[in-house]
N, C-alpha and C positions, 0 to 999 in steps of 0.2 A: 789740292785735290777737288774732282767735282763731286757736288752733292747729287748729281744727276743718276738717277736708280733705271737702268734698263729693264723692261720687264718683258719676260717670254711671253709669247703668245698663249691667252687663256689665264692669264694670272693679273689680276687686277688690284693694281696698289693703290695706296691710300696716301697721297703724295700732301706734304706740308703745304699750306700757303705761304707765299712770299713773305708775310707778315710774322706768321708762326714761326719760319725758319729762321727771320732775322732775330726774332727775341730768342730762341733757343742758341742761337751760336755766339750770344755776347760772352766774350772770354772775361776772367776776372784774375787779376793779380792775388787779390787777398783770400780767394778760394784755393787758388793754384800754390801760395804759399802755405795756409793752412795744412793742406794735403802733405806737400813737400816736408814742411819742418817736423809734422807728425810722425811720418813713415822714417824720415832720417833720425828723428829724436828716438824712436824705439832701437833704431839699428845702432845708435849709438850707446844709449843705455845697457843693451844685452850684450854688446861687445864689452862694456865696462865689467858688467856682471862675471862674462866669461874669463877677463884676465884676472878679476879679483879671487875667483873660485879656484882657478888653475895654479896659480902662485901661492895661495894660500894652504890648498890641500892637496889636489893634483889634478891633471887633465882629466881624468876618469869621471871625476865629480861634476865637470863643466858639459860634458857630452851632451846632456838634455838641453842646456843652455845653446849649444851648438846647432841642434836641431831646429829649435825656434829662431835661433839667428839666421840658418839657413832658409827659410822660410822669407824672412825679412829682406834679407842682402838679394836673394835671386829675384823676388818680385819687384825690385827697381828696374827690371826690364819695364815695367809699368810706365814708370818715370821717362825711361828713353823714348818710349812709344807713343806718349802723349806730349813731350817735348819734340818729338819728330815731326808731328804735326803742327806745331806751334800753336796749340791749343790749350796747354796747360796753363797757360798766363797771356795776359794781353800783350805785354812786354816781350817783345821779340829777345831781347838781351836776357831777360830771365828766363826764360825758354831755355835758351843755350847754357847758362848760368847752372841750370840743373841737368841739362841733358848729357852735358860733356861730361861731367864727373860720375854721374849714373852709369854711363857707358863705359867709362873707365873700368869702374869698380866689377862690372861683370863680365869685361873682357868683349865686347862689343863695338867696335869703333864707330862712333856716331855718325860720323858724315857717310861713310857707308852704310849703315843701318837706314839712313833716311832715303837713300837710293834704292836698295833693296826693297825697303817697303812702299815706295810709289809704285814698283811694277806690280807689288801684291795686291796693291788696290787697284791698279789698273787691269789686271790679268787673274783677278781670284778665281781658283780652282780651273784655272786654262794647262792642263799637263804640259803643254809647250812653251809657255811664257811667264806662268806665276814662279817667282824664284822660289817660294816655299816647298813647291812640287818638284821643282827642278832638282835642288840640293837635298831633299826629304829623304829620309832612310826608307829603304825599300826591303823590310826584312822578310827572309826566305825560310824562317823557323821562329819557334815560339822563343829561343834563346836570343835570337837577334831582335824579335819584337820587344821582349824584356828590355835589352841594353837600349834599345832605341827610347823606350819609356823612361829609362832613367835620365837621359836628356845629355849623358856623357860623350857620345860620340858627337852631339852637336856642338857643345862647348870646344871639344877638341878641334873639331874641323874648322869652327870658324877662328879660332886660335893661329891652327896652321896656314890657313888661308891669310890670315893678316901677316905673319910671320914671312909668307911668300911674297906678299905685297912690300914689304920692309926689304927684304934682301936682294928680290930680283929687279925691283923698279917696275915689274910689269904687272897689269890688271886687265885680265882677259874676260872676266864675266860679262855677260851680255847685258847685265841691268845697270853697267857703270858706263856711261856716255864718254865719248874720247876727250871731251872737254874737262872733264872733272877726275879723270887717272889720275892726273899727277898731284891732286889734294888728297886723293886715297891712300897714295903712295906716302906721301909727306906726313899725314895720320897715322899710318902704320908705324912708321920709323918712329914716330914722336912715342907712340904706345910702347912699343918695343924699348925704347931708350928708359921710359919711366917705369917700367915692369923690371927691367935690370937694376936700375938705381935702387929699387925698393929693395931688391934681393939682395944686393951688395951692403946696402945700410942695414939690414938685417944680420947678414953674416958678421958686419964689422962687429955689431953690437950684441952677438951673440943672443939675439931676441927671436923668439916663435910667436912673437904678440901678432903679426900679421898672419901667420898661419892658422891659430886658434880663431881670431876673431873675424877673420875676412876669407882666406882659402878655402879651408876645411867647410866652413856654413856655404860658400857660394856652390861647392861641390855637392853637398848633402842636398841643397835646395832646389838642384835640378829635377829632384824626385817628386818635388810638388809641382813645379812649374812646368814640364814637358808634359804632363797628361793634363795639365790645364790648358795648354796650347792647342794639344790634338783637339780637344773639344770645341775650338772655334771652326772647324771647317770638315774635320773629318767624317765622311759619309754622307755629306750633304751633296746637292746636285752641281753639276758641273755647268753651270748657266751665268748669264750674265747679269742675273737678277741677288742684290745683296739678300732679298728675303727667301733665297731658294737655296743659294749658295753658301750661307754662312750661318750658324747656329747661336742663339741666345741661351744661356744657362741659367737657371733661375735657383739662386743659393742664398747662403744668408747674408746679413748685413757685413761681418767680418770679413769675409772671403771678398766682396765688393769692394769694400774699403780699400783693403791691400793690393786689388787688381784695380784701384781706381776706375771702377764701375764698367770695366772691358767684359765683364760676363754678360753685359748688353751688348753683345757683339754685332748684332743683325743690324741694330741700330746704329752702331758706329761704322759700319761698312756702308750702310745706306745714305747716312749725312756726315761724312768725316769731318766738317767746319763745325760739328756742334762739339763744345768740351765735354770733358768725361763728367763735370758736376750736373750738367743737363740731361744727362742720357736717362736715369729713372723717368724725369718727366717726359721725354720722347717715348719711353716704353708705354707710358700709358695710352699715347696717342696712337702708336704703330702695332700695339701688341697683337692685335687680332688679324694681322698680315704673316706675323712671322709663323713660317712654316715647320722647321727644325727646332724643337724646345727638350732643353736637357734640363733634367730633373735634379738638381745636386751634381756635383763632380765624381764622387764615386759610384753612382749609376751610370752617369755619362761616359766616364772612363770605362766600364765594363762594356757598354756599346760600342765604343770607338775601338775598343781592344779586339771583340768580336767581327767588328768590320774589317780590319785590317787581316784577321785569320781568313774571312770569307773571301778576300781578295785575293790572298795567296793560295788558297785551293782551287779557286776559279782559273787562276793564270797557269 
C-alpha cells in the first residue's frame, strides 16, 4: 500500500520527510510479540475464568466475564488488520502466524480480508469502489440502524459469503482478482472444514467450552467493535485525502491498546506502512492536519448514529 496521500485543492498537507518516514516505518518483532502475547494472554486468562466459574457454579455467574471476553475476542480484528498490512512484525512469517489464527477466531478469512482491505485503502470513501461502502448496511429505519450497530448482520454476511465460496467454488466480488479466486475458495473450504470439525468434537465430547469462551463472547463483542469501526470514516468527506476522509478518535490508553493504536486512523490511512506502535509519535507530527476528530467513542458513536439518520431522511 502506498504512503502517498492525495490532497484535494485548498488542503495543505504536512508531509513527512523521507528520513522521518523511514524512521517511523521500522517494524519490530519484539513490539509485535509483546502486543500479541498480551492480547492473547488476556483472551486465554478470561476464557479459563469463564470455564472455571461456569463449571463450578453456573453459566449465569460467568456472563459478566463473557462480556469482557467479548471485547477481547472481537478486537482480535485489530491483529488481523495489522498483520494484513504486514506491519505487526518485521518478519513476514510472524505476521502470518498471528494473522491466520486471529482471522479464524473472528470468522474472517485472512487472505480474503487482505484483498478486501487493500481496495478499502485504494478507494476509501468512494461509494462505487470502497468495499466497506459497497457491502455496508444501509438502514431504512432506527430498528435497522440498531441492528447494524450490533454488528451481527456484518458477521452473518461474511460467514454466508465464505460458505458460498466454499460450496459453489465461485468468487464474484470485484475486489478479488481473477488470479486470487482459487486461493479464496481453498481458504473458505479450509475454514468451513475446521469449523465443522470443532463442532463435531464439541458434540462428541458433549462440551460447551467453545460456546462459552469463544462463540458467545464473539457475538457479544460485536456490540463493541461495530460502533468503533463506524467511527473510522462515517460522516467524513468523500475525497482522496486521508486527512479528510478518515477520523482519528482521541480516547483512553486502554482502548488504544486493545485497538492496536488504530484510533489514530487518519495517521494509519495517510501512512499505512507505519506500524501500530509508531502511530502515537506520528500523531504528534500531523495532528494539526487532521480534520475529523472524535472525542471519545461514546460521543463519536452518537455523532455517527445521527449522521446515518440524517442520510436516511435526506434520501
